[in-house]
C-alpha positions as CSV (number, residue, x, y, z in Angstrom):
1,X,13.1,88.3,-4.0
2,X,16.9,88.3,-3.7
3,X,16.8,89.3,0.0
4,X,14.2,86.6,0.7
5,X,16.4,84.0,-1.0
6,X,19.5,85.2,0.9
7,X,17.6,85.1,4.2
8,X,16.4,81.5,3.5
9,X,19.9,80.4,2.5
10,X,21.4,82.0,5.6
11,X,18.8,80.3,7.9
12,X,19.6,76.9,6.2
13,X,23.3,77.3,6.6
14,X,23.0,78.5,10.2
15,X,20.8,75.6,11.0
16,X,23.3,73.1,9.6
17,X,26.1,74.8,11.4
18,X,24.2,74.6,14.7
19,X,23.6,70.9,14.2
20,X,27.4,70.4,13.8
21,X,28.2,72.5,16.9
22,X,25.8,70.3,18.9
23,X,27.6,67.2,17.4
24,X,30.9,68.6,18.6
25,X,29.6,68.7,22.1
26,X,27.2,65.8,21.8
27,X,26.5,65.3,25.5
28,X,24.9,68.6,26.2
29,X,24.4,70.4,28.5
30,X,27.7,69.2,29.7
31,X,30.8,70.7,28.0
32,X,33.1,70.0,31.0
33,X,35.5,67.1,31.1
34,X,36.8,65.6,34.3
35,X,39.9,64.4,32.4
36,X,40.5,66.2,29.2
37,X,40.5,65.3,26.3
38,X,37.8,62.8,27.0
39,X,34.1,63.5,26.2
40,X,33.0,60.9,28.8
41,X,33.0,62.3,32.3
42,X,34.1,60.4,35.4
43,X,32.6,60.3,38.9
44,X,35.5,62.1,40.6
45,X,35.0,65.5,42.2
46,X,37.6,68.2,43.1
47,X,36.9,68.1,46.8
48,X,35.5,70.7,49.2
49,X,37.0,74.1,48.5
50,X,38.9,72.8,45.5
51,X,39.0,74.9,42.3
52,X,39.7,73.7,38.7
53,X,40.1,75.7,35.5
54,X,40.0,73.9,32.1
55,X,41.0,75.8,29.0
56,X,40.7,74.1,25.7
57,X,40.5,74.6,22.0
58,X,38.9,72.2,19.4
59,X,38.8,72.5,15.7
60,X,36.7,70.3,13.4
61,X,36.0,69.6,9.7
62,X,33.0,68.0,8.0
63,X,32.3,67.5,4.3
64,X,29.2,66.2,2.5
65,X,27.5,66.3,-0.9
66,X,23.8,66.9,-1.1
67,X,21.6,67.5,-4.3
68,X,24.7,68.1,-6.3
69,X,26.1,70.7,-3.8
70,X,29.4,70.0,-2.0
71,X,29.3,71.3,1.5
72,X,32.4,71.9,3.6
73,X,32.0,73.0,7.2
74,X,34.8,73.9,9.5
75,X,34.9,75.4,13.0
76,X,36.8,76.1,16.1
77,X,35.6,76.2,19.7
78,X,37.6,77.8,22.5
79,X,36.2,77.0,26.0
80,X,36.7,77.8,29.6
81,X,35.3,75.5,32.2
82,X,35.4,76.4,35.9
83,X,34.7,73.9,38.7
84,X,34.3,74.6,42.4
85,X,34.1,71.9,45.1
86,X,31.0,72.8,47.2
87,X,31.4,69.7,49.3
88,X,33.8,66.7,49.0
89,X,31.2,64.9,46.8
90,X,29.5,67.9,45.1
91,X,30.9,70.2,42.4
92,X,29.4,73.1,40.7
93,X,30.5,73.8,37.1
94,X,30.2,76.7,34.7
95,X,31.3,76.5,31.0
96,X,31.8,79.3,28.5
97,X,32.2,78.3,24.8
98,X,33.2,80.6,22.0
99,X,32.7,79.3,18.5
100,X,34.1,80.2,15.1
101,X,32.3,78.7,12.1
102,X,32.6,78.7,8.3
103,X,30.5,77.0,5.6
104,X,31.5,76.6,1.9
105,X,29.2,75.5,-0.9
106,X,31.0,74.3,-4.0
107,X,34.1,76.3,-2.8
108,X,32.3,79.6,-2.2
109,X,32.0,80.8,1.4
110,X,28.3,81.3,2.3
111,X,28.7,81.6,6.1
112,X,31.6,82.9,8.3
113,X,30.9,84.1,11.8
114,X,32.0,83.8,15.4
115,X,30.1,84.2,18.7
116,X,29.9,83.2,22.3
117,X,27.6,80.2,22.4
118,X,25.3,79.0,25.2
119,X,26.7,79.0,28.7
120,X,26.3,75.9,30.7
121,X,25.7,75.5,34.5
122,X,26.0,72.1,36.1
123,X,26.3,70.2,39.4
124,X,28.0,66.9,39.9
125,X,26.9,64.7,42.9
126,X,28.9,61.6,43.6
127,X,26.5,59.6,45.6
128,X,28.5,56.3,45.9
129,X,32.1,55.4,46.2
130,X,33.8,52.2,47.3
131,X,36.9,50.2,46.3
132,X,37.6,52.3,43.3
133,X,34.0,52.2,42.1
134,X,32.0,55.5,41.9
135,X,28.6,56.6,40.8
136,X,27.5,60.1,40.2
137,X,24.6,62.2,38.7
138,X,25.3,65.4,36.8
139,X,22.2,67.6,36.1
140,X,22.7,70.8,34.2
141,X,21.2,73.6,32.1
142,X,22.3,75.8,29.2
143,X,21.4,79.5,29.0
144,X,20.6,81.0,25.6
145,X,23.5,83.4,25.6
146,X,24.4,82.6,22.0
147,X,22.8,84.0,18.9
148,X,20.5,81.2,17.6
149,X,19.7,83.2,14.4
150,X,23.4,83.0,13.5
151,X,23.6,79.3,14.3
152,X,25.2,79.7,17.8
153,X,23.1,78.1,20.5
154,X,19.5,76.9,20.7
155,X,17.7,80.1,21.6
156,X,16.1,78.6,24.7
157,X,17.1,77.1,28.1
158,X,17.9,73.4,27.8
159,X,18.2,71.0,30.6
160,X,19.3,67.4,31.2
161,X,21.0,64.9,33.4
162,X,23.9,62.4,33.0
163,X,24.5,59.2,34.9
164,X,28.2,58.5,35.5
165,X,29.9,55.2,36.6
166,X,33.6,54.8,37.1
167,X,35.9,52.0,38.0
168,X,39.6,52.2,38.7
169,X,41.7,49.1,38.2
170,X,45.2,50.5,38.2
171,X,46.8,51.2,35.8
172,X,43.4,51.2,34.0
173,X,40.3,53.3,34.5
174,X,36.9,52.8,32.9
175,X,34.0,55.3,32.7
176,X,30.5,55.1,31.4
177,X,28.0,57.9,30.8
178,X,24.3,57.8,29.9
179,X,22.5,61.1,29.4
180,X,19.2,62.7,28.5
181,X,18.7,66.3,27.4
182,X,15.5,68.2,26.9
183,X,16.7,70.2,23.9
184,X,14.3,73.2,23.9
185,X,15.1,75.3,20.8
186,X,13.9,77.8,18.2
187,X,15.5,76.1,15.2
188,X,13.1,73.1,14.7
189,X,15.4,70.4,16.1
190,X,14.7,67.2,17.9
191,X,13.8,68.0,21.5
192,X,14.5,64.7,23.3
193,X,18.1,63.7,23.0
194,X,19.7,60.5,24.5
195,X,23.4,59.8,24.6
196,X,25.8,57.1,25.8
197,X,29.6,56.8,25.9
198,X,32.4,54.7,27.2
199,X,36.0,55.7,28.0
200,X,39.1,53.9,29.1
201,X,42.4,55.3,30.4
202,X,45.8,53.6,30.9
203,X,48.7,55.1,32.9
204,X,51.8,54.5,30.7
205,X,54.2,56.0,33.2
206,X,53.5,58.1,36.3
207,X,51.5,61.1,35.2
208,X,51.2,60.1,31.5
209,X,47.9,58.6,30.5
210,X,46.6,57.2,27.1
211,X,42.9,57.7,26.8
212,X,40.2,56.4,24.4
213,X,36.5,57.3,24.1
214,X,33.6,56.1,22.0
215,X,30.0,57.5,22.0
216,X,26.8,58.0,20.3
217,X,23.6,60.0,20.7
218,X,20.3,61.2,19.2
219,X,20.6,63.1,16.0
220,X,19.4,66.7,16.5
221,X,18.0,66.7,13.0
222,X,14.5,65.3,13.5
223,X,14.3,64.1,9.8
224,X,17.4,61.8,10.3
225,X,17.3,58.7,12.4
226,X,21.0,57.8,12.2
227,X,22.8,58.7,15.4
228,X,26.1,60.5,15.2
229,X,28.8,58.2,16.5
230,X,32.4,59.1,17.3
231,X,35.7,57.7,18.6
232,X,38.5,59.6,20.3
233,X,42.1,58.8,21.1
234,X,44.5,61.0,23.1
235,X,46.9,61.7,25.9
236,X,47.1,63.7,29.1
237,X,50.1,64.5,31.2
238,X,50.2,65.8,34.7
239,X,53.2,68.2,34.8
240,X,52.7,68.4,38.6
241,X,49.8,68.3,41.1
242,X,48.4,71.6,39.7
243,X,48.9,71.5,35.9
244,X,47.8,68.9,33.3
245,X,48.3,69.1,29.5
246,X,46.2,67.2,27.0
247,X,45.7,66.5,23.3
248,X,43.2,64.3,21.4
249,X,42.0,63.3,18.0
250,X,38.3,62.7,17.5
251,X,36.8,61.2,14.4
252,X,33.4,60.2,13.1
253,X,32.3,56.6,12.7
254,X,29.5,57.6,10.4
255,X,28.6,60.6,8.1
256,X,26.4,62.2,10.7
257,X,29.4,62.9,12.9
258,X,32.2,65.4,12.0
259,X,34.9,63.9,9.9
260,X,37.5,64.8,12.5
261,X,38.3,67.1,15.4
262,X,41.6,68.0,17.0
263,X,41.6,69.2,20.6
264,X,44.2,70.4,23.0
265,X,44.1,72.1,26.4
266,X,45.5,72.7,29.8
267,X,43.9,72.2,33.3
268,X,44.9,74.0,36.5
269,X,43.9,72.6,39.9
270,X,44.1,74.5,43.1
């Protein structure tokens, strides 16, 4: 009986953690960002033969009270995203996330683990560009490389596509994403996920940009209709033509989203 209870509790905690991991990277299968720390992608590509490496870390916290139990969930994701320019207007992208997660109930730790999560593979096709306005499509899949029984990944191949629109009006830039993901999974989560986000950038001085982002999407918990909604503010700075540093603060606009997440990273372009 004790073992059965422990197993059920572990499955419950792992499922909740998995939901939050998805909320951290709401617009799956994409985990890559054209201009970190934004969640919203832009229509730009790296150019034929170009290569880009994005290394980032994000830590989050979320608290809630349910049936008299106080939950506190924290986690960190370290990611590496590698982009290669197949053609001037087509990129191929691979993302590798590693996640650390911890769950406390009434102050007692009931879950503490870390794993490689699901790897993503994507392609970005910019099919229109004129006068600073660009349109792109970004199909992608995730591979079930994470351990879904431990709360890391979905346990199945997922697939989806994101529509991207960008407009540059120097010193401003505006970007819009609308996405759909077929969230195949083994953890009884909602399978059809829709998302939308809008981002803006402002070049304060040469190389230094202020960025803002807001987005929402389907709740992975099929029993909850409220969509997680977030906002993000941050900065990125181009040290030179090959190195960019970034930092951002993301916060939930409702209780379905994480309370806050702090992200920082570095991007290398060749």
